[in-house]
PAZAPA-4460 file (N, C-alpha, C; in steps of 0.05 Angstrom, whole numbers, plus 32768, in hexadecimal, padded with zeros to 4 digits):
% residues 183
    n_x    n_y    n_z   ca_x   ca_y   ca_z    c_x    c_y    c_z   seq   type   mol
   7ED5   7C47   82B9   7EC8   7C61   82B6   7EAF   7C5E   82A5     1      M     A
   7E9B   7C6D   82AC   7E81   7C6B   829E   7E7F   7C82   828A     2      N     A
   7E82   7C7B   8270   7E7F   7C8F   825B   7E64   7C8B   824E     3      V     A
   7E54   7CA0   824E   7E3A   7CA0   8243   7E3A   7CB0   8229     4      L     A
   7E31   7CA3   8213   7E2F   7CB1   81FA   7E11   7CB6   81F5     5      V     A
   7E0A   7CCF   81F3   7DEF   7CD7   81EC   7DED   7CD9   81CE     6      I     A
   7DDF   7CC7   81C1   7DDC   7CC7   81A4   7DC4   7CD9   819D     7      N     A
   7DC9   7CEF   8190   7DB5   7D02   8189   7DAB   7D00   816D     8      G     A
   7DB2   7CEB   815F   7DA9   7CE7   8143   7D8C   7CDC   8144     9      H     A
   7D7A   7CE7   8134   7D5E   7CDE   8135   7D58   7CC3   812A    10      P     A
   7D69   7CBA   8117   7D64   7CA0   8109   7D7E   7C95   80FD    11      D     A
   7D8C   7C84   810C   7DA5   7C7A   8103   7DA3   7C69   80EA    12      L     A
   7D8B   7C5F   80E4   7D88   7C4F   80CB   7D8B   7C62   80B2    13      S     A
   7D89   7C7C   80B7   7D8D   7C8F   80A1   7DA8   7C9E   80A3    14      Q     A
   7DBA   7C93   80B3   7DD3   7C9F   80B7   7DEA   7C8E   80AD    15      S     A
   7DFE   7C9B   80A3   7E18   7C8E   809D   7E2C   7C96   80B2    16      V     A
   7E30   7CB0   80B5   7E45   7CBA   80C7   7E40   7CB3   80E4    17      A     A
   7E29   7CBB   80EF   7E24   7CB6   810C   7E21   7C99   8111    18      N     A
   7E15   7C8A   80FF   7E12   7C6D   8103   7E2E   7C60   8104    19      A     A
   7E40   7C68   80F3   7E5B   7C5D   80F2   7E6A   7C64   810C    20      T     A
   7E68   7C7D   8114   7E76   7C86   812C   7E6C   7C75   8144    21      I     A
   7E52   7C73   8147   7E47   7C64   815E   7E4E   7C46   815C    22      L     A
   7E4E   7C3B   8144   7E56   7C1F   8141   7E73   7C1B   8149    23      A     A
   7E85   7C2E   8142   7EA1   7C2C   814A   7EA3   7C2F   8168    24      D     A
   7E95   7C41   8174   7E96   7C44   8191   7E8D   7C2B   819F    25      L     A
   7E77   7C1F   8195   7E6D   7C06   81A0   7E81   7BEF   819E    26      T     A
   7E8E   7BED   8187   7EA2   7BD8   8182   7EBC   7BDB   8192    27      A     A
   7EC4   7BF4   8197   7EDE   7BFA   81A1   7EDF   7C03   81BE    28      Q     A
   7EC7   7C07   81CA   7EC7   7C10   81E6   7EB1   7C01   81F6    29      T     A
   7EB0   7C06   8210   7E9A   7BFC   8220   7E88   7C12   8228    30      D     A
   7E88   7C28   8219   7E77   7C3F   821F   7E59   7C38   821B    31      W     A
   7E49   7C46   8229   7E2C   7C43   8227   7E22   7C56   8211    32      T     A
   7E14   7C4B   81FD   7E08   7C5C   81E8   7DEA   7C5E   81EF    33      I     A
   7DE0   7C77   81F1   7DC4   7C7B   81F8   7DB8   7C8D   81E3    34      H     A
   7DA4   7C83   81D5   7D97   7C92   81C0   7D7F   7CA2   81CA    35      S     A
   7D80   7CBC   81C6   7D6A   7CCD   81CF   7D51   7CCA   81BD    36      V     A
   7D55   7CBF   81A5   7D3E   7CBB   8193   7D2A   7CA8   81A0    37      A     A
   7D33   7C97   81B2   7D21   7C85   81C1   7D17   7C8F   81DB    38      G     A
   7D1C   7CA9   81E1   7D14   7CB4   81FB   7CF6   7CB2   81FE    39      F     A
   7CEE   7CA6   8214   7CD2   7CA1   8219   7CC6   7CB2   822F    40      A     A
   7CD6   7CC6   8238   7CCB   7CD9   824C   7CD3   7CD4   8269    41      G     A
   7CE3   7CBF   826E   7CEC   7CBA   828A   7D03   7CCD   8290    42      D     A
   7CFC   7CE4   8298   7D10   7CF9   829D   7D23   7CF1   82B4    43      I     A
   7D19   7CE5   82C9   7D2A   7CDD   82DF   7D3F   7CC9   82D6    44      H     A
   7D38   7CB5   82C5   7D4B   7CA1   82BB   7D61   7CAF   82AB    45      A     A
   7D59   7CC2   829A   7D6C   7CD1   828A   7D80   7CE1   829B    46      E     A
   7D75   7CEE   82AF   7D86   7CFD   82C1   7D99   7CEB   82D1    47      Q     A
   7D8F   7CD4   82D9   7D9F   7CC1   82E8   7DB7   7CB7   82D6    48      Q     A
   7DB1   7CB2   82BD   7DC7   7CAA   82AA   7DDD   7CBF   82AA    49      R     A
   7DD5   7CD8   82A8   7DE8   7CEE   82A7   7DF8   7CEF   82C1    50      L     A
   7DEB   7CED   82D7   7DF8   7CEE   82F1   7E0C   7CD8   82F5    51      L     A
   7E06   7CC0   82EB   7E17   7CA8   82EF   7E2F   7CA8   82DD    52      E     A
   7E2E   7CB8   82C7   7E44   7CB8   82B4   7E5C   7CC7   82BF    53      A     A
   7E73   7CBD   82B8   7E8C   7CCB   82BF   7E92   7CE0   82A9    54      D     A
   7E8B   7CDA   8291   7E8F   7CEB   827A   7E76   7CE7   8268    55      V     A
   7E6C   7CFD   825C   7E56   7CFC   824A   7E5F   7D07   822E    56      V     A
   7E5A   7CF7   821A   7E60   7CFF   81FE   7E45   7D03   81F1    57      V     A
   7E41   7D1A   81E5   7E28   7D21   81D7   7E2E   7D1F   81B9    58      V     A
   7E24   7D0A   81AC   7E29   7D05   8190   7E11   7D0D   817F    59      Q     A
   7E15   7D1E   816B   7DFF   7D26   815A   7E08   7D31   8140    60      F     A
   7DF6   7D30   812C   7DFB   7D3D   8112   7DF2   7D5A   8115    61      P     A
   7E00   7D6C   8108   7DF8   7D88   8108   7DE1   7D8B   80F4    62      L     A
   7DCA   7D92   80FE   7DB2   7D96   80ED   7DAB   7DB4   80ED    63      Y     A
   7DAD   7DC1   80D7   7DA5   7DDD   80D5   7DB0   7DED   80ED    64      W     A
   7DC9   7DE9   80F1   7DD9   7DFA   8104   7DD6   7DF2   8122    65      S     A
   7DC9   7DDC   8128   7DC7   7DD3   8143   7DC3   7DB4   8143    66      T     A
   7DBC   7DAA   815A   7DB7   7D8D   815C   7D9B   7D86   8153    67      Y     A
   7D96   7D6D   814C   7D7B   7D64   8143   7D66   7D69   8159    68      P     A
   7D4D   7D6B   8150   7D36   7D71   8162   7D34   7D5C   8178    69      A     A
   7D3A   7D43   8173   7D38   7D2F   8188   7D4B   7D35   819F    70      V     A
   7D63   7D3E   8199   7D76   7D45   81AE   7D6D   7D5F   81BC    71      L     A
   7D63   7D72   81AD   7D59   7D8B   81B9   7D42   7D85   81CD    72      K     A
   7D30   7D73   81C5   7D19   7D6C   81D7   7D24   7D5E   81F0    73      K     A
   7D37   7D4C   81EC   7D43   7D3E   8203   7D50   7D52   8216    74      W     A
   7D5F   7D64   820C   7D6C   7D79   821D   7D56   7D89   822B    75      V     A
   7D42   7D92   821C   7D2D   7DA2   8228   7D1F   7D93   823F    76      D     A
   7D1A   7D79   823B   7D0C   7D69   824F   7D1E   7D61   8267    77      D     A
   7D37   7D5A   8262   7D49   7D4F   8276   7D57   7D64   8287    78      V     A
   7D5E   7D7A   827A   7D6D   7D8F   8288   7D59   7DA1   8296    79      F     A
   7D4D   7D97   82AB   7D37   7DA5   82B9   7D42   7DB7   82CF    80      T     A
   7D30   7DCA   82D6   7D35   7DDB   82ED   7D37   7DC9   8306    81      Y     A
   7D4B   7DCE   8316   7D4F   7DBD   832D   7D62   7DA6   8328    82      G     A
   7D67   7DA0   830E   7D7A   7D8B   8307   7D92   7D98   82F9    83      F     A
   7D8D   7DA5   82E3   7DA3   7DB1   82D4   7DA8   7DCE   82DA    84      A     A
   7D95   7DDC   82E5   7D98   7DF8   82EC   7D85   7DFF   8302    85      F     A
   7D88   7E17   830C   7D77   7E21   8322   7D85   7E1F   833C    86      G     A
   7D79   7E29   8352   7D85   7E29   836C   7D8D   7E0D   8376    87      P     A
   7D7D   7DFA   8370   7D84   7DDE   8379   7D8E   7DCD   8361    88      E     A
   7D93   7DDB   834B   7D9C   7DCD   8332   7DBA   7DC9   8332    89      G     A
   7DC5   7DCA   831B   7DE2   7DC6   8317   7DEC   7DAB   8320    90      S     A
   7DDB   7D97   831E   7DE4   7D7C   8324   7DF8   7D71   8310    91      Q     A
   7DFA   7D7E   82F9   7E0D   7D77   82E5   7E26   7D88   82E6    92      L     A
   7E28   7D9A   82FA   7E3E   7DAC   82FC   7E59   7D9D   82FB    93      K     A
   7E6A   7DA5   82E9   7E85   7D9A   82E5   7E85   7D7E   82D9    94      D     A
   7E6E   7D73   82D2   7E6E   7D59   82C4   7E7B   7D5D   82A9    95      K     A
   7E8F   7D4C   82A2   7E9D   7D4F   8289   7E8B   7D46   8271    96      P     A
   7E88   7D58   825E   7E79   7D53   8245   7E8B   7D59   822E    97      F     A
   7E88   7D49   8219   7E96   7D4C   8200   7E82   7D4B   81EA    98      L     A
   7E83   7D5E   81D8   7E70   7D5E   81C1   7E7E   7D51   81A9    99      F     A
   7E70   7D40   819C   7E79   7D32   8184   7E65   7D37   816E   100      S     A
   7E6E   7D47   815A   7E5C   7D52   8146   7E64   7D4A   812A   101      V     A
   7E50   7D43   811A   7E55   7D3F   80FE   7E46   7D54   80EE   102      T     A
   7E53   7D5E   80D9   7E47   7D72   80C7   7E4B   7D6A   80AA   103      A     A
   7E36   7D6C   809B   7E37   7D65   807F   7E46   7D79   806E   104      G     A
   7E45   7D92   8076   7E52   7DA8   8067   7E70   7DA9   806C   105      A     A
   7E7D   7DB9   805B   7E99   7DBD   805E   7E9F   7DD0   8076   106      T     A
   7EB7   7DCF   8080   7EBF   7DE2   8095   7EBE   7DFF   808A   107      A     A
   7EC5   7E02   8071   7EC6   7E1D   8066   7EAA   7E29   8064   108      E     A
   7E95   7E18   8063   7E7A   7E23   8060   7E71   7E31   807A   109      S     A
   7E7F   7E2B   8090   7E79   7E37   80AA   7E8A   7E51   80AD   110      Y     A
   7E81   7E65   809F   7E8F   7E7F   809F   7E7B   7E94   8097   111      S     A
   7E82   7EAD   809B   7E6F   7EC3   8094   7E6A   7EC4   8076   112      T     A
   7E7C   7EB9   8066   7E78   7EB9   8049   7E6F   7E9E   803E   113      S     A
   7E6C   7E8B   8050   7E65   7E70   8048   7E47   7E6A   8049   114      G     A
   7E40   7E53   8040   7E24   7E4A   803F   7E16   7E4C   805A   115      F     A
   7E24   7E47   806F   7E18   7E47   808A   7E1A   7E62   8098   116      N     A
   7E25   7E76   808B   7E24   7E92   8093   7E34   7E9A   80AC   117      F     A
   7E3A   7E87   80BD   7E49   7E8D   80D5   7E5F   7E79   80DA   118      L     A
   7E73   7E80   80E9   7E87   7E6C   80F1   7E7A   7E57   8103   119      P     A
   7E85   7E3F   8102   7E7B   7E29   8112   7E79   7E30   812F   120      F     A
   7E8B   7E40   813A   7E8B   7E47   8156   7E71   7E55   815F   121      S     A
   7E65   7E63   814C   7E4B   7E70   8153   7E35   7E5B   8158   122      H     A
   7E35   7E47   8147   7E21   7E31   814B   7E27   7E21   8165   123      Y     A
   7E41   7E1E   816A   7E4A   7E0F   8182   7E40   7E1D   819B   124      Q     A
   7E41   7E37   819C   7E37   7E46   81B4   7E1A   7E3F   81B9   125      V     A
   7E0A   7E3E   81A3   7DED   7E39   81A6   7DE8   7E1D   81B0   126      A     A
   7DF4   7E08   81A5   7DED   7DED   81AE   7DF9   7DE7   81C9   127      Y     A
   7E0F   7DF5   81D0   7E1B   7DF0   81EB   7E0C   7DFF   8201   128      E     A
   7DFB   7E12   81FA   7DEF   7E23   820E   7DE2   7E14   8226   129      H     A
   7DCF   7E01   8221   7DC2   7DF4   8238   7DD6   7DE4   8249   130      P     A
   7DEB   7DDA   823D   7DFF   7DCB   824B   7E10   7DDE   825D   131      F     A
   7E17   7DF4   8252   7E27   7E08   8261   7E15   7E14   8277   132      R     A
   7DFB   7E17   8272   7DE9   7E21   8287   7DE8   7E0D   829E   133      A     A
   7DEB   7DF3   8297   7DEB   7DDE   82AC   7E07   7DDC   82B9   134      A     A
   7E19   7DEC   82B1   7E34   7DEE   82BD   7E45   7DD4   82B9   135      E     A
   7E3F   7DC6   82A2   7E50   7DAF   829D   7E6C   7DB9   8294   136      V     A
   7E7F   7DA7   8295   7E9A   7DAC   828D   7E9D   7DA3   8270   137      N     A
   7E9A   7DB6   825D   7E9D   7DAF   8241   7EBA   7DAB   823B   138      V     A
   7EC2   7D92   8236   7EDE   7D8B   8231   7EE7   7D94   8215   139      L     A
   7ED5   7D8F   8201   7EDD   7D95   81E6   7EC6   7D8F   81D3   140      D     A
   7EC8   7D98   81BB   7EB6   7D90   81A5   7EC7   7D84   818F   141      T     A
   7EC0   7D6C   8188   7ECC   7D5E   8171   7EB8   7D60   815A   142      H     A
   7EC0   7D6E   8145   7EAE   7D70   812E   7EBD   7D67   8115   143      I     A
   7EAF   7D59   8104   7EBA   7D51   80EA   7EA6   7D5B   80D5   144      T     A
   7EB1   7D6A   80C2   7EA2   7D75   80AC   7EA2   7D62   8095   145      F     A
   7E92   7D68   8081   7E8F   7D58   8068   7E86   7D3C   806D   146      E     A
   7E75   7D38   8081   7E6A   7D1E   8088   7E50   7D1A   8079   147      M     A
   7E51   7D1E   805F   7E39   7D1C   804E   7E3C   7D03   803C   148      N     A
   7E2B   7CF0   803F   7E2D   7CD7   8030   7E19   7CD6   8019   149      A     A
   7E0A   7CEB   8015   7DF4   7CEB   8001   7DFF   7CF7   7FE7   150      T     A
   7E02   7CE5   7FD2   7E0D   7CEF   7FB9   7DFC   7D05   7FAC   151      P     A
   7DE2   7D05   7FAF   7DD1   7D19   7FA4   7DD7   7D35   7FB0   152      E     A
   7DE3   7D35   7FC7   7DEA   7D4F   7FD4   7E08   7D54   7FD3   153      E     A
   7E16   7D46   7FC1   7E33   7D4A   7FBE   7E43   7D3A   7FD2   154      G     A
   7E36   7D27   7FDF   7E44   7D17   7FF3   7E53   7CFF   7FE8   155      G     A
   7E63   7CF3   7FF9   7E73   7CDC   7FF1   7E73   7CC8   8008   156      D     A
   7E66   7CB1   8005   7E62   7C9E   801A   7E7D   7C93   8024   157      K     A
   7E8F   7C8C   8012   7EA9   7C81   801A   7EB9   7C95   802B   158      D     A
   7EB8   7CAE   8022   7EC6   7CC3   8031   7EB9   7CC7   804D   159      N     A
   7E9E   7CC6   804E   7E90   7CC9   8067   7E97   7CB2   807A   160      T     A
   7E98   7C9A   8070   7EA0   7C83   8080   7EBC   7C86   808C   161      L     A
   7ECF   7C8E   807B   7EEA   7C92   8084   7EEC   7CA8   8099   162      A     A
   7EDE   7CBE   8094   7EDD   7CD4   80A7   7ED0   7CCC   80C2   163      L     A
   7EBB   7CBC   80C0   7EAD   7CB2   80D8   7EBF   7CA0   80E9   164      A     A
   7ECE   7C8E   80DC   7EE0   7C7D   80EB   7EF6   7C8E   80F9   165      H     A
   7F01   7CA1   80EB   7F15   7CB3   80F6   7F09   7CC3   810D   166      T     A
   7EF1   7CCD   810A   7EE4   7CDD   811F   7EE0   7CCC   8138   167      H     A
   7ED7   7CB3   8135   7ED3   7CA1   814C   7EEE   7C9C   815A   168      A     A
   7F02   7C97   814B   7F1D   7C92   8157   7F27   7CAB   8166   169      S     A
   7F23   7CC3   815B   7F2B   7CDB   8169   7F1B   7CDF   8183   170      R     A
   7F02   7CD9   8181   7EF0   7CDB   8199   7EF9   7CC8   81AF   171      L     A
   7EFE   7CAF   81A8   7F07   7C9B   81BB   7F21   7CA5   81C8   172      I     A
   7F34   7CAE   81B8   7F4D   7CB8   81C2   7F49   7CCF   81D5   173      D     A
   7F38   7CE2   81CE   7F33   7CF9   81DF   7F27   7CF2   81FA   174      A     A
   7F13   7CE0   81FA   7F07   7CD8   8213   7F1B   7CC8   8224   175      V     A
   7F2A   7CB6   8217   7F3D   7CA6   8226   7F53   7CB8   8232   176      N     A
   7F5C   7CCC   8223   7F70   7CDF   822E   7F65   7CEE   8246   177      A     A
   7F4C   7CF6   8244   7F40   7D03   825C   7F3F   7CF0   8273   178      Y     A
   7F36   7CD8   826F   7F33   7CC4   8284   7F4E   7CBE   8291   179      L     A
   7F63   7CBD   8281   7F7E   7CB8   828C   7F86   7CCE   82A0   180      E     A
   7F7D   7CE7   829B   7F84   7CFD   82AD   7F75   7CFA   82C7   181      T     A
   7F5F   7CEB   82C7   7F4E   7CE8   82DF   7F56   7CCF   82EF   182      R     A
   7F67   7CBE   82E3   7F6D   7CA4   82F1   7F81   7CA8   8307   183      A     A
***
């Protein structure tokens, strides 16, 4: 089975959590990791990758309540009229997608009384919107909170590494469980 991981992190050299998750996926699976930070504008090639995948995992850090700008630009460019939506669109209809999200803040901060003002589910609706408009089959969202490795911001690198390894393992298990139902 062809599992495509869309890496939405803008710069893995500045990442602990996403870099660790992607390194674990590379070491433990034969999945294809594709970084949108290197997107050079070949929309057809990007669309073809999506069409050829049996499952798509969208991996990204939560930046100010949504995905990073590089992933937003990629979605804007690749999810075109006639491909992802419109009368001749919906080529991604029923394609299984799984979101894999890292957040530096605590789960409790995603509430009406928390730092992020809204429950995480509100943010989830926003970042899922273009995918749902494309009629993909959203299997699940795997999110791990407290993925902050920056001590100056109250983070803990060792904790982030442990959480990242656990996140990758859960993600692998979830995709493999889905694939087993398709076998």
